[in-house]
C-alpha positions in Angstrom: 63.8 90.7 114.9 60.8 92.7 113.4 59.8 91.9 109.8 59.5 94.8 107.4 56.2 95.0 105.6 56.1 95.2 101.9 54.7 98.8 102.0 58.1 99.9 103.4 60.0 98.2 100.7 58.3 100.0 97.7 60.7 101.4 95.2 60.7 105.2 94.6 58.6 106.6 91.7 59.3 109.9 89.9 56.8 112.4 88.8 56.1 110.6 85.5 55.2 107.4 87.3 58.4 105.6 86.4 59.7 103.2 89.1 63.3 103.9 90.0 66.0 101.6 91.2 68.5 104.0 93.0 72.2 103.0 92.9 71.7 100.3 90.4 71.8 102.3 87.2 71.7 99.6 84.6 68.4 98.1 86.2 66.6 101.5 86.8 63.8 102.0 84.5 64.5 105.8 84.5 67.8 105.5 82.6 66.2 105.5 79.1 66.9 102.0 77.9 63.9 100.1 79.2 60.6 99.7 77.4 57.2 99.7 78.9 54.4 97.2 78.3 53.4 99.2 75.1 56.9 98.9 73.6 57.8 102.7 74.2 60.9 103.7 76.0 60.6 105.1 79.6 61.7 108.7 79.8 65.2 109.5 81.1 64.8 110.7 84.7 68.3 111.0 85.9 68.7 114.8 85.7 65.7 115.4 88.1 66.2 112.3 90.2 66.7 112.6 94.0 69.0 109.6 93.9 71.4 110.9 91.2 74.4 110.7 93.3 73.8 107.1 94.3 74.1 106.1 90.6 76.9 108.7 89.7 79.0 109.2 92.8 81.7 110.7 90.5 79.8 113.8 90.2 79.7 114.6 94.0 81.6 117.8 94.8 
């Protein structure tokens, strides 16, 4: 079995530079409840996130 390199396992990053954790909403830094290293809250990124339906499957039509 071939090992995956760490490059291929990088988490997606949105346009503001916030690292996203698709499908695990409570751990995703883009949900607006996590602070950065300066104590400021990360911006909420859910509305523009490409992975929105992984976190909120109830909105799938």
